[in-house]
C-alpha positions in Angstrom: -64.9 16.5 -20.5 -65.3 15.4 -16.9 -66.1 11.9 -18.1 -62.9 11.8 -20.3 -60.7 13.0 -17.4 -62.3 10.3 -15.1 -61.6 7.6 -17.8 -58.0 8.8 -18.1 -57.4 8.7 -14.4 -58.7 5.1 -14.2 -56.6 4.0 -17.2 -53.5 5.6 -15.5 -54.2 3.8 -12.2 -54.7 0.6 -13.9 -51.5 0.9 -15.9 -49.6 1.8 -12.7 -51.0 -1.1 -10.9 -50.0 -3.5 -13.7 -46.4 -2.2 -13.6 -46.0 -1.9 -9.8 -47.4 -5.2 -8.6 -45.0 -7.5 -10.7 -42.1 -5.2 -9.8 -43.1 -5.6 -6.1 -43.3 -9.3 -6.4 -40.0 -9.4 -8.1 -38.4 -7.3 -5.3 -39.9 -9.6 -2.7 -38.4 -12.7 -4.5 -35.0 -10.9 -4.7 -35.2 -10.1 -1.0 -35.8 -13.8 -0.3 -32.9 -14.9 -2.5 -30.4 -12.6 -0.6 -28.5 -13.9 2.3 -30.9 -12.1 4.6 -34.0 -13.6 2.9 -36.1 -15.6 5.4 -37.3 -18.3 2.9 -34.0 -19.6 1.6 -32.4 -19.3 4.9 -35.1 -21.7 6.3 -34.6 -24.0 3.4 -30.8 -24.0 3.9 -31.2 -24.8 7.5 -33.7 -27.6 6.7 -31.2 -29.0 4.1 -28.3 -28.9 6.6 -30.5 -30.7 9.2 -31.4 -33.4 6.6 -27.8 -33.9 5.7 -26.8 -34.2 9.3 -29.5 -36.7 10.0 -28.4 -38.7 6.9 -24.8 -38.6 8.0 -25.8 -39.7 11.6 -27.9 -42.6 10.1 -25.2 -43.6 7.7 -22.6 -43.8 10.5 -25.0 -45.7 12.8 -26.1 -48.2 10.2 -23.1 -48.5 8.0 -20.1 -47.1 10.0 -18.6 -50.5 11.0 -18.7 -54.1 9.6 -20.7 -55.2 12.6 -23.3 -52.4 11.9 -23.5 -53.3 8.1 -23.9 -57.0 8.9 -26.6 -56.2 11.5 -28.5 -54.2 8.9 -28.1 -57.0 6.3 -29.3 -59.7 8.8 -32.5 -57.8 9.5 -33.2 -56.3 6.0 -35.9 -58.9 5.1 -37.9 -57.7 8.1 -38.1 -54.1 6.8 -36.7 -53.9 3.2 -35.0 -50.5 2.4 -33.9 -50.8 -1.2 -33.2 -47.0 -1.3 -30.5 -47.5 1.3 -28.7 -50.4 -0.5 -26.4 -48.2 -2.5 -25.2 -46.6 0.8 -24.6 -50.0 2.1 -22.6 -51.2 -0.9 -20.4 -48.1 -0.7 -19.8 -48.8 3.0 -19.0 -52.4 2.3 -16.4 -51.3 -0.2 -15.0 -48.6 2.0 -14.8 -51.0 5.0 -13.0 -53.7 2.9 -15.8 -56.1 3.0 -15.3 -57.1 -0.6 -11.5 -57.5 -0.4 -11.6 -61.3 0.2 -14.2 -62.7 -2.1 -14.1 -66.1 -0.7 -15.2 -64.6 2.6 -17.7 -62.2 1.2 -20.4 -64.6 0.0 -23.0 -63.4 2.5 -22.8 -59.9 0.9 -22.8 -61.2 -2.7 -25.9 -63.3 -2.0 -27.6 -60.5 -0.1 -27.1 -58.0 -2.9 -28.3 -60.7 -5.4 -31.4 -61.2 -3.3 -32.1 -57.4 -3.3 -31.6 -57.2 -7.0 -34.0 -60.2 -7.5 -36.6 -58.6 -5.3 -36.5 -55.4 -7.2 -36.5 -57.0 -10.7 -38.5 -54.1 -12.5 -35.9 -51.5 -11.2 -32.9 -53.7 -11.3 -30.9 -51.5 -13.7 -31.6 -48.4 -11.8 -30.7 -50.1 -8.5 -27.4 -51.7 -9.8 -26.5 -48.3 -11.5 -26.8 -46.7 -8.0 -24.0 -48.9 -6.7 -21.5 -47.0 -8.8 -18.8 -45.6 -8.9 -16.8 -48.3 -7.4 -13.1 -49.0 -7.5 -12.1 -52.0 -9.8 -11.3 -54.3 -6.8 -14.7 -53.6 -5.4 -16.6 -54.2 -8.6 -16.5 -58.0 -8.1 -19.3 -57.4 -5.5 -21.5 -56.1 -8.3 -20.6 -59.0 -10.7 -21.2 -61.7 -8.1 -24.4 -60.2 -7.0 -25.8 -60.0 -10.5 -24.8 -63.7 -11.0 -26.4 -64.6 -7.6 -29.7 -62.9 -8.4 -31.2 -65.8 -10.2 -33.0 -63.5 -12.6 -33.7 -64.9 -16.1 -32.0 -61.7 -17.5 -28.8 -61.8 -15.2 -26.5 -62.1 -18.2 -28.2 -59.2 -20.0 -27.7 -57.1 -16.8 -24.1 -58.1 -16.5 -23.5 -57.2 -20.2 -25.3 -53.9 -19.7 -22.9 -52.8 -16.9 -19.8 -54.3 -18.4 -18.8 -50.9 -20.0 -18.8 -49.4 -16.5 -16.4 -52.1 -15.3 -13.7 -52.3 -18.1 -11.1 -53.6 -15.6 -13.2 -56.6 -14.9 -13.9 -57.5 -18.5 -12.1 -60.8 -18.1 -14.3 -61.9 -15.2 -17.4 -60.7 -16.8 -16.5 -62.7 -20.0 -16.1 -65.8 -18.0 -19.7 -65.5 -16.6 -21.1 -64.6 -20.0 -19.5 -67.6 -21.7 -20.5 -70.0 -19.0 -17.1 -70.8 -17.7 -18.2 -69.3 -14.3 -21.6 -70.4 -13.1 -24.3 -68.4 -11.3 -25.1 -69.2 -7.8 -28.0 -71.6 -8.6 -25.6 -73.9 -10.6 -22.7 -74.0 -8.1 -22.0 -77.0 -5.8 -21.7 -76.5 -2.1 -18.4 -78.3 -1.9 -16.8 -75.8 -4.3 -16.3 -73.2 -1.6 -17.9 -72.1 1.7 -18.9 -68.9 -0.2 -21.7 -70.9 -1.7 -23.4 -71.6 1.6 -22.8 -68.0 2.8 -24.3 -66.6 -0.4 -27.5 -68.6 0.1 -27.8 -67.3 3.6 -27.2 -63.7 2.3 -29.9 -64.2 -0.2 -32.3 -65.3 2.5 -31.4 -62.3 4.7 -32.4 -60.0 1.7 -35.6 -61.6 0.8 -36.9 -64.0 3.5 -37.7 -66.4 0.6 -37.8 -70.1 1.3 -35.9 -71.2 -1.8 -32.4 -70.4 -0.6 -33.1 -72.2 2.7 -34.4 -75.3 0.8 -31.2 -75.3 -1.2 -29.2 -75.3 2.1 -31.4 -78.2 3.3 -30.5 -80.2 0.2 -26.9 -79.9 1.2 -27.5 -81.6 4.6 -26.6 -85.2 3.4 -23.0 -83.9 2.8 -22.8 -84.0 6.7 -22.8 -87.7 6.6 -20.0 -88.1 3.9 -17.0 -90.0 5.2 -14.8 -89.9 2.1 -14.4 -86.2 1.4 -13.3 -83.7 3.9 -14.7 -80.9 1.8 -18.1 -82.4 1.6 -18.2 -83.4 5.3 -17.1 -79.9 6.4 -19.6 -77.9 4.3 -22.4 -80.4 5.2 -21.7 -79.9 8.9 -21.7 -76.2 8.5 -25.0 -76.3 6.5 -26.5 -78.4 9.4 -25.0 -76.2 12.1 -26.1 -72.8 10.7 -29.5 -74.1 9.7 -30.0 -75.4 13.4 -28.7 -72.2 15.0 -30.8 -69.9 12.8 -33.9 -72.1 13.2 -33.4 -72.0 16.9 -34.0 -68.3 17.0 -36.4 -67.9 14.1 -39.8 -69.7 14.2 -40.3 -69.4 10.5 -37.2 -71.2 9.7 -38.0 -74.0 12.2 -41.6 -74.3 10.6 -40.1 -74.5 7.2 -37.7 -77.3 8.2 -40.7 -79.2 9.7 -42.7 -78.7 6.5 -39.8 -80.0 4.4 -39.7 -83.2 6.2 -42.8 -84.3 4.1 -41.1 -83.7 0.7 -37.3 -84.4 1.1 -35.6 -87.7 0.2 -34.7 -90.1 2.9 -31.0 -89.0 3.2 -32.1 -85.4 3.7 -34.8 -86.3 6.2 -32.3 -88.1 8.4 -30.0 -85.0 8.8 -33.0 -82.6 8.9 -34.6 -84.4 11.7 -31.4 -83.8 13.8 -31.5 -80.1 12.8 -35.1 -79.8 14.0 -34.4 -81.6 17.2 -31.3 -79.5 18.0 -33.2 -76.3 17.2 -36.2 -77.3 19.3 -34.1 -78.4 22.3 -31.3 -75.8 22.0 -28.8 -78.5 21.4 -26.7 -76.9 18.6 -23.6 -77.5 20.7 -24.2 -81.3 20.3 -24.2 -80.8 16.4 -20.9 -79.1 16.7 -19.5 -81.8 18.8 -20.5 -84.6 16.5 -19.1 -82.5 13.5 -15.7 -82.2 15.3 -15.7 -86.0 15.9 -16.5 -86.8 12.3 -13.8 -84.4 11.0 -11.2 -85.7 13.3 -12.0 -89.3 12.2 -11.7 -88.4 8.5 -8.5 -86.4 9.1 -7.0 -89.4 10.8 -7.1 -91.3 7.6 -3.9 -89.8 6.3 -1.9 -86.8 5.2 -4.0 -86.0 2.2 -7.0 -85.3 4.4 -4.9 -83.2 6.7 -3.5 -81.1 3.8 -7.0 -80.5 2.5 -8.0 -79.4 6.0 -5.5 -76.6 5.7 -7.6 -75.0 3.0 -11.0 -76.0 4.2 -10.2 -75.3 7.9 -9.4 -71.7 6.9 -12.1 -71.2 4.5 -14.8 -72.7 6.8 -14.5 -69.7 9.0 -16.7 -67.7 6.6 -19.3 -70.5 6.6 -19.7 -70.8 10.4 -19.8 -67.1 10.7 -23.3 -66.9 9.3 -24.8 -68.7 12.1 -22.5 -66.9 14.5 -23.5 -63.6 13.0 -27.2 -64.3 13.3 -26.9 -65.2 16.9 -24.7 -62.1 17.6 -27.2 -59.9 16.0 -30.1 -61.4 17.8 -28.1 -61.0 21.1 -28.1 -64.7 21.7 -24.6 -65.8 22.6 -23.4 -69.3 21.4 -21.3 -70.7 24.2 -17.7 -71.2 23.3 -17.6 -69.5 19.9 -15.9 -66.1 19.7 -17.7 -64.1 17.2 -15.4 -61.3 16.0 -17.2 -60.0 12.9 -15.0 -58.7 10.1 -16.7 -59.2 6.8 -18.3 -62.5 7.4 -15.4 -64.0 9.4 -15.7 -65.4 12.9 -12.2 -65.8 14.2 -11.7 -69.0 16.3 -14.3 -70.9 14.3 -11.6 -73.3 12.9 -10.5 -74.3 16.4 -14.1 -74.9 17.4 -14.5 -77.4 14.6 -11.1 -79.0 14.9 -9.5 -78.3 18.2 -6.3 -80.0 17.3 -5.8 -78.1 14.1 -3.7 -75.3 15.6 -1.4 -77.7 17.4 -0.6 -79.5 14.2 0.4 -76.4 12.2 
């Protein structure tokens, strides 16, 4: 009997233990979940701290056009694809897509980021949304600027998320509008800006080599458009090579492979960058533009459009210098989008007087 009583006591104790321990654990969890619980309170504080830090970083990096552009300019040195969606929304919020002809640096930059993250391109592009219809052009131009073999497939994939832009998308898909790689520099200053933006995103040589290929346009004496964009390609390449040794080394290396017409202009770029004589390039460009403008009223009329649009082209070099803290004498760099106000007068001092 004693043995039986002992076994019963042990069985009762074991049953009690099996019932009490889970209940105690449940009470402990409940206590943690109540407002007074220590665990969730610590987690909540940690979440709030992280949110505050993210908000502070977002404001610091993406609170103004200047800050966004500084981040874009240095992105290739420390890529942060996980922050690109935040940057896109900041660009939209700050109106940096509002004037597409002046937003080439951002289109090219986003295209370069997409190309650099080809495997996760859909995921990356998807993170840009939601965007208002007027800002969706940034996504469309970026995909077309990426240079990926599947860029049309990507554009078609996201078409349903941009119904208001179906007409623009259709023009790209049918070939009426060309991707960046097939556009000519003299079409618009946006093309040159886009190649610089692509370089800022990737640090790749190819977009810079494309800019080098445009240098002979600086010697054109029959077309104001070609002369202007060629002068800007020459000036921006020299100013950027002046502060970045990698670009200067690339320019020197390309002297072995480029045709004669390119070599002539590239040699002047290298000399200007080595001797810090970019002001001389600008002076020569002004003289050439003035001579061509003097040919007659047609050239003057063309300058009205190109003289305004070229602000976005000259801005790239201006921005690069501004971000690096290297002032370019005589050029007021007021960054808004990719626009440097006053650039037109630096290229054609008499332009304002003739309006």
